[in-house]
Structures are given as structure tokens and as C-alpha cells.
C-alpha positions in Angstrom: 9.4 21.9 -8.3 12.9 22.7 -8.9 14.9 22.2 -5.8 17.8 24.6 -4.5 18.8 23.1 -0.9 19.0 19.4 -2.1 20.3 17.6 -5.1 18.1 14.7 -6.5 17.9 12.3 -9.6 16.7 9.4 -10.6 18.8 7.0 -12.5 19.6 3.1 -13.8 16.8 3.0 -11.0 18.9 4.3 -7.9 16.4 7.7 -7.4 19.9 9.4 -5.3 19.0 12.3 -2.5 21.8 14.3 -1.2 20.3 17.1 1.1 22.6 20.0 -0.2 23.4 22.9 2.8 27.0 22.2 3.5 27.7 25.3 4.7 25.0 25.2 7.8 26.3 21.0 8.0 22.4 20.0 5.7 20.7 21.2 8.6 16.8 21.2 8.5 14.7 24.5 7.8 11.7 24.4 6.3 12.3 25.1 2.4 14.5 22.0 2.6 11.8 19.9 4.5 9.3 20.5 1.9 11.6 19.7 -1.3 12.9 16.7 0.6 8.9 15.3 0.6 8.3 16.1 -2.7 11.2 14.7 -4.3 10.3 11.7 -2.5 6.8 12.1 -3.4 8.3 11.2 -7.2 10.5 8.1 -5.5 6.9 6.4 -4.6 5.3 7.8 -8.1 7.9 6.8 -10.4 8.5 3.7 -12.2 12.3 3.8 -12.5 13.6 3.6 -9.1 13.7 0.4 -7.2 15.8 1.6 -4.5 16.3 4.8 -3.2 20.3 6.7 -1.6 20.3 9.4 0.9 22.8 11.1 1.8 24.6 15.1 2.8 27.1 17.2 0.5 30.5 18.2 2.9 31.2 17.6 5.5 28.4 16.5 7.4 25.9 14.0 7.1 22.6 16.8 9.0 22.7 18.6 12.1 19.1 18.2 12.6 17.0 21.1 13.3 18.6 24.9 11.8 18.1 26.5 15.2 18.3 29.8 13.2 15.2 29.3 11.7 13.6 29.0 15.9 12.5 32.4 17.5 13.7 32.2 20.9 14.2 35.8 22.0 13.4 37.0 25.5 9.8 38.3 24.9 9.2 36.2 22.0 6.5 34.0 21.6 7.7 30.5 23.1 7.6 28.1 19.3 5.2 25.2 18.8 8.0 22.7 18.3 5.3 19.6 18.3 4.3 21.2 15.3 7.6 21.4 13.5 7.2 17.1 14.6 4.4 16.6 12.9 3.9 18.7 10.4 7.4 17.6 8.8 9.9 15.2 11.2 7.1 12.9 11.9 6.2 12.6 8.3 9.9 12.8 7.1 10.0 9.4 9.0 7.4 7.6 8.0 8.0 8.2 4.6 11.5 6.5 4.7 10.7 3.5 6.6 7.3 3.0 5.0 8.6 3.7 1.1 8.4 0.4 -0.3 11.7 -0.5 -1.7 15.3 -0.2 0.4 16.5 2.5 1.3 20.2 2.8 2.2 21.6 6.2 3.8 25.2 6.9 3.3 26.4 9.7 6.3 29.1 11.0 5.7 30.8 13.2 8.6 28.6 15.2 12.0 24.6 13.4 12.4 24.0 15.5 15.2 20.1 15.9 16.3 17.8 14.6 13.8 20.7 13.9 12.1 21.7 11.3 13.6 18.1 9.3 13.9 17.1 10.3 10.1 19.4 7.6 9.2 18.0 4.8 11.2 15.0 4.9 9.8 16.3 3.6 6.7 16.7 -0.2 5.4 21.0 -0.3 5.0 22.9 2.3 7.3 26.6 3.0 5.9 29.2 5.7 7.0 32.6 6.9 6.8 34.5 6.2 9.6 35.1 9.6 10.1 30.9 10.3 10.9 29.6 10.1 14.1 26.5 10.1 15.6 25.5 12.9 18.7 21.6 12.0 20.3 22.5 16.7 20.7 18.8 17.3 21.7 19.6 17.6 25.8 21.8 19.9 25.7 18.9 22.5 24.2 16.9 21.5 26.6 14.6 18.7 24.3 14.2 15.1 24.3 15.5 13.0 21.1 12.8 12.6 18.0 12.0 11.5 14.4 11.3 8.5 16.0 15.1 8.3 18.0 12.9 7.1 21.5 11.4 4.5 19.9 14.2 3.0 17.5 17.0 3.5 20.2 16.0 1.1 23.3 15.0 -1.1 19.9 18.4 -1.3 18.8 21.0 -0.4 21.2 19.2 -1.6 24.8 17.5 0.4 27.0 21.3 1.4 28.6 23.0 2.7 26.3 20.1 4.4 24.7 19.5 6.5 27.7 23.1 6.9 27.8 23.5 8.3 24.5 19.8 10.6 24.9 20.8 12.0 28.7 24.6 12.9 27.7 25.1 13.8 24.3 27.8 12.1 23.9 29.7 11.6 20.3 29.0 8.3 18.7 31.8 7.0 16.4 31.1 4.9 13.4 33.3 2.1 14.4 31.3 2.7 18.0 27.6 2.4 16.1 28.5 -0.5 14.0 29.5 -2.7 17.1 26.9 -1.5 18.7 24.5 -2.6 15.5 22.8 0.7 15.1 24.5 1.0 11.9 25.2 -1.6 9.6 28.6 -0.9 8.0 31.5 1.5 8.4 33.9 2.1 5.4 36.5 4.8 4.2 35.9 8.2 4.0 37.2 7.8 0.0 35.2 5.3 -0.5 31.7 6.2 1.4 30.4 7.4 -2.0 31.1 4.5 -4.4 30.6 2.0 -1.9 26.7 3.0 -1.6 26.6 3.2 -5.1 28.0 0.0 -5.7 25.5 -1.2 -3.2 22.2 0.5 -4.4 23.4 -1.1 -7.7 23.1 -4.6 -6.2 19.5 -3.8 -4.5 17.9 -2.0 -7.6 19.4 -5.3 -9.6 17.4 -7.3 -7.4 13.7 -8.7 -6.8 13.0 -5.6 -5.5 9.3 -5.6 -4.8 10.5 -9.0 -2.3 12.5 -7.0 -0.4 10.0 -4.3 0.4 8.0 -7.5 1.7 10.9 -7.9 3.8 11.2 -4.5 5.3 7.7 -4.8 6.1 7.4 -8.3 7.6 10.7 -6.6 9.8 9.0 -3.5 10.9 5.8 -5.5 11.3 7.5 -7.5 13.8 8.4 -5.4 16.4 4.9 -4.8 18.2 3.1 -8.6 16.0 2.9 -10.9 19.0 4.3 -14.4 17.8 1.5 -16.0 16.0 0.8 -12.3 14.4 4.0 -12.7 13.1 3.3 -16.6 11.2 0.4 -14.6 10.1 1.6 -11.7 8.4 4.2 -13.9 6.7 1.5 -16.0 5.4 -0.2 -13.1 3.7 3.0 -11.4 3.0 4.4 -14.8 1.6 0.7 -15.3 -0.2 1.9 -11.6 -2.4 5.1 -12.3 -3.5 4.4 -16.0 -5.2 2.1 -14.5 -7.0 4.5 -11.7 -8.1 6.5 -11.5 -11.8 9.8 -12.0 -9.8 9.0 -15.6 -8.3 9.0 -16.3 -11.4 11.4 -15.5 -12.6 13.6 -15.6 -9.9 12.6 -19.7 -10.2 12.7 -19.7 -14.1 16.1 -18.8 -14.2 17.0 -21.1 -11.7 15.9 -24.0 -13.0 17.4 -22.8 -16.8 20.9 -22.1 -15.0 20.8 -18.2 -16.3 20.8 -15.1 -14.2 17.9 -13.7 -13.4 16.2 -10.2 -14.9 13.9 -8.4 -11.9 11.5 -6.4 -13.0 10.2 -5.6 -9.6 6.7 -6.5 -9.3 
């Protein structure tokens, strides 16, 4: 499949997926949804990809849904937005959250609507100092989707989540970092290089084990303490049988740099 609305490559263990509708602030239309879905399918099936880096081209990360795709003219049939969420946004969020490898998101510029919540489904979020996050849904009579109503209260607390969702005010990258919404803020000119540096580091790590870490932490929101202990037991059993564990211990004992394979 050739891509028109995204840039996609897999090189040196890094799958780089960049939203590429800069004139529309990388807002999603149906075609871009389909291309992102295909790219993520290729990442999951690839034997080379060990980390995914998601970012955007131009002056914004993603402005959410392209509203020109919606017909709300007087007399027009009322749209079924739930269908759009079911077909596109929910599968995207689930795919990013469940991808068995680290997912980095580099937020350049504005992240609004669904574009503000997609990064929250990723594992490590870097944001340019000029970036901002806007829960713009309330401005047009909608609710936060793309996992926003689940992720926001857990990341920033209910009071802040309600303020973000009901007021739709701009949240600066620095404030997002202070509130624990993202991992780190970096200078604009350094964002892509810093994200790639982080991706290269993770790609050289025991990524099978990192995928199990991701799985266990994600499950902790819904598990009881005893359920989480049981999950830790089960996942540690899998980790201990991996080639990466054997290599890590051998390298430690031999005082050499380990060479991990992600299995």
C-alpha cells in the first residue's frame, strides 16, 4: 500500500510513523485513518521493528478529526459519530496501547481533540516546548474520545480532567509535564533528534521484556493487588524463558555489553 497522508519507514529497529497532512494540521480523514492502520499492521508483523515513534509533520502534531469530513448542513442526515469512533479511533487507541513494543510519541505543536488523547495511549511522550494540548471537544458539543475520559482522570486526577474537558483551555507542554500528562518537554529544534535518540536506545534494549512491562503496567489500572501479583508471576515466568534474559545475565557475568534480540 502506498501512503499519501503519512510518512512511514522501518530502519535500524525503529518504525517511524509521521502524520503528513500539514496544511490541515494533520487532522484525520478516512484515508489517513486507513493508512495509519495499515502502517501499524506492518509494524506488528515486522521482524525488524522493535520500537515505534509516532509524530507529525509541519507546525502541529494533530488537530483531531478533519471536520470538513462531516456534513452538518441544515437538512442533512445527522452523522453517527459513534460509528466513526468504533471503526477508526477506538481501534487506533487499542493498537497503540497493545502494541508489543515501546511506543514513543513526539508532539510537535498543537495537539487538539483526538490529537490530544492519541499521545496519551503511547508509552513515552516527548513534547516540543511550543506544543500544547487542547480538549477541544466541548467547544463543538462533544465529549473527549480516543480514550480521553479514561486516561485523563488517571493521569491528572478528576478535578483537572473535568476542567480540561469542560473548559477546553490550552494546556502548555510545560504544564502537561508538571501534571504528569507527558514524560518530558524538549526544545523545539531538538524534538525529532531527541525522540530518535530515545528510540535508538529502546531498540537496543530487551524489547520483549519491555513489552511485558508495558502489559503489566497497563493491566494494573483494573486489577486488584492480588490479581496484579499473579500477573507479575505469570509475566516474569515468560520473561525468564526469553533469550534476552539469558543474554542479559550472561553479559553481566562476562562484563560485556549485551546484544539483545527482542525475543
